[in-house]
C-alpha positions, 0 to 999 in steps of 0.5 A: 905883638910878636910871634916867634916860630922855631924850625926844628928841621936840619934841612934848610929850605925843607918842608917844615920851613915852607909850612912855617913861612906860610903861617908867618906870612899870614900873621905878618899880613895882619901887621904882627911882627914875626921871627923864624928861628932855625934850631934844626941842625945846630948844637942843642943839648937835651935836658939833664934833669939837674933841677938847677932851673928850680934852684937858680930861678933866673929864667935860664937853663944851666946848660950854657954852651948852646943857644937854647937860653936865647930861644927861651928868652925869645919865647918869653918875650913873644905873644905867640909861639910856633914849634915846627918839626919834621917827623922822625920815627913818629916823633919830633926832631931831637932839637925840638925835643930838647927845646920842649924839655928845657924851655918847659922846665925853665919856664915852669920853674920861674912862675909859668913864664909861658902862661896864656901865650898862644901856641901852635904846632906845625908838622912836616911828614912824609907818610905817617906818624905826624899826629904823634909829633903834633901831640908831642908839641901841643903837650908843652902848650898844655903843661905851660898853661898856654892857649893852643891855636888850631886850624881847619884840620891838624897842622900837618903837611905831606912831602918828602923832598924840600918844597914838596909840601907846597903841592899839598894844597890842603896843608897850605890852606891849613897854614893860612887858616892857622895864621888867621886864627892866631891873629884873631886870638892874639888880637882878642887877648891883647892887653889893653 
């Protein structure tokens, strides 16, 4: 089994990364392979609604000058997917939005490639708008026929400066609980 997490923050070592690492640490402790992919701050194009993914049906986006196709491949191969984003003007980062749109479209066009995988949203926020980010990410999971893992509360951590989220004890515990819930779900639904 494998869980892949995508960090949509351009801040290396930022709060989104801290939250994702806490979840992945818990999943790794249960013996499940994990991978953290940094997409924030990289060249990532938004969806052009060209519909080529529905024409080609090759599991790839027609935009091939960034690494989103590599991300889509990782999502398809994984059993669990975590999307992490900072809160920018009460929504996801542009990189996460591009990944949601393009991966969502490509995987739907190719027979619901994410169907029955376990998904989770992880959000870093300074003050407000985090629930909108949480909802935006979870909509991909619903449209893709995935199962959404939850925690004790929404998977949101508060902090501004890199690492400040570590002082949000409730958020850090929620990340542990999220990791435990993903592990439980993955183990219960594993193909025998």
